[in-house]
C-alpha positions as CSV (number, residue, x, y, z in Angstrom):
1,S,-8.3,4.6,4.1
2,K,-7.7,8.2,2.8
3,R,-5.9,6.9,-0.3
4,R,-7.7,7.5,-3.6
5,A,-5.5,5.6,-6.1
6,G,-4.2,2.5,-4.4
7,P,-1.7,1.8,-1.6
8,T,1.5,3.7,-1.4
9,L,4.4,2.7,-3.5
10,Y,6.9,3.9,-0.9
11,G,9.0,0.8,0.0
12,V,7.2,-1.4,-2.5
13,F,10.3,-3.5,-3.4
14,G,10.4,-6.5,-1.1
15,R,6.8,-6.0,0.2
16,K,4.2,-8.7,0.0
17,V,1.1,-7.9,-2.0
18,G,-1.7,-6.7,0.3
19,A,0.6,-5.6,3.1
20,V,-0.1,-1.9,3.4
21,E,-2.1,-1.3,6.6
22,D,-5.4,0.6,6.3
23,Y,-5.9,-0.2,2.6
24,P,-9.1,-2.0,1.6
25,Y,-7.6,-4.9,-0.4
26,S,-9.8,-7.6,-2.0
27,Q,-9.7,-11.0,-0.3
28,E,-7.9,-12.3,-3.4
29,L,-5.0,-9.9,-2.9
30,L,-4.9,-10.5,0.9
31,E,-4.5,-14.2,0.2
32,M,-1.7,-13.9,-2.4
33,E,1.8,-14.9,-1.6
34,L,3.3,-12.5,-4.2
35,V,6.2,-10.2,-3.2
36,W,7.0,-7.1,-5.2
37,N,10.5,-7.2,-6.8
38,E,11.9,-6.4,-10.3
39,D,10.5,-9.7,-11.8
40,T,7.0,-9.4,-10.4
41,I,6.7,-5.7,-11.3
42,D,7.9,-6.5,-14.8
43,L,5.3,-9.3,-15.1
44,L,2.6,-6.9,-13.8
45,F,3.2,-4.5,-16.6
46,K,3.9,-7.1,-19.2
47,E,0.8,-9.3,-18.5
48,G,-1.4,-6.7,-16.8
49,P,-2.9,-6.5,-13.3
50,D,-6.0,-8.5,-14.4
51,V,-3.6,-11.5,-14.9
52,V,-1.0,-11.0,-12.2
53,T,-3.1,-9.5,-9.4
54,P,-6.7,-10.6,-10.0
55,G,-9.1,-8.8,-7.7
56,S,-7.0,-5.6,-8.0
57,K,-8.6,-2.2,-8.6
58,M,-5.6,-1.2,-10.7
59,P,-6.6,-0.2,-14.3
60,V,-5.5,-2.7,-16.9
61,Q,-2.3,-1.3,-18.4
62,R,0.4,-3.2,-20.3
63,I,3.8,-2.0,-21.4
64,K,4.9,-4.1,-24.4
65,G,8.5,-2.8,-24.7
66,E,11.0,-4.7,-22.5
67,Q,13.3,-1.7,-22.2
68,D,10.3,0.5,-21.4
69,R,9.4,-1.8,-18.5
70,A,13.1,-1.9,-17.4
71,D,13.2,1.9,-17.4
72,L,10.0,2.1,-15.3
73,I,11.3,-0.4,-12.8
74,S,14.6,1.5,-12.5
75,Y,12.6,4.7,-11.9
76,L,10.3,3.0,-9.3
77,K,13.3,1.6,-7.4
78,R,14.8,5.1,-7.1
79,A,11.5,6.9,-6.4
80,T,10.1,4.5,-3.8
81,E,13.2,3.6,-1.9
82,P,12.9,4.4,1.8
83,Q,15.3,7.2,2.7
């Protein structure tokens, strides 16, 4: 894969974890049944990728503020929506 910082976020809402072709996911992520939506993305940034997506290469980052997470999710929905 030519990606340097993880799989594309384009179309992330409604996509199963580990589903972007040509990205070298860990076996743990490939076997997960998690689907990205508002709730799972909120949980990712509330609890951290080490908890929600073990085996991920994503740096541990948590957002404590509920409104801050809601704002991020709102932005991501707009920015990653297929045109």
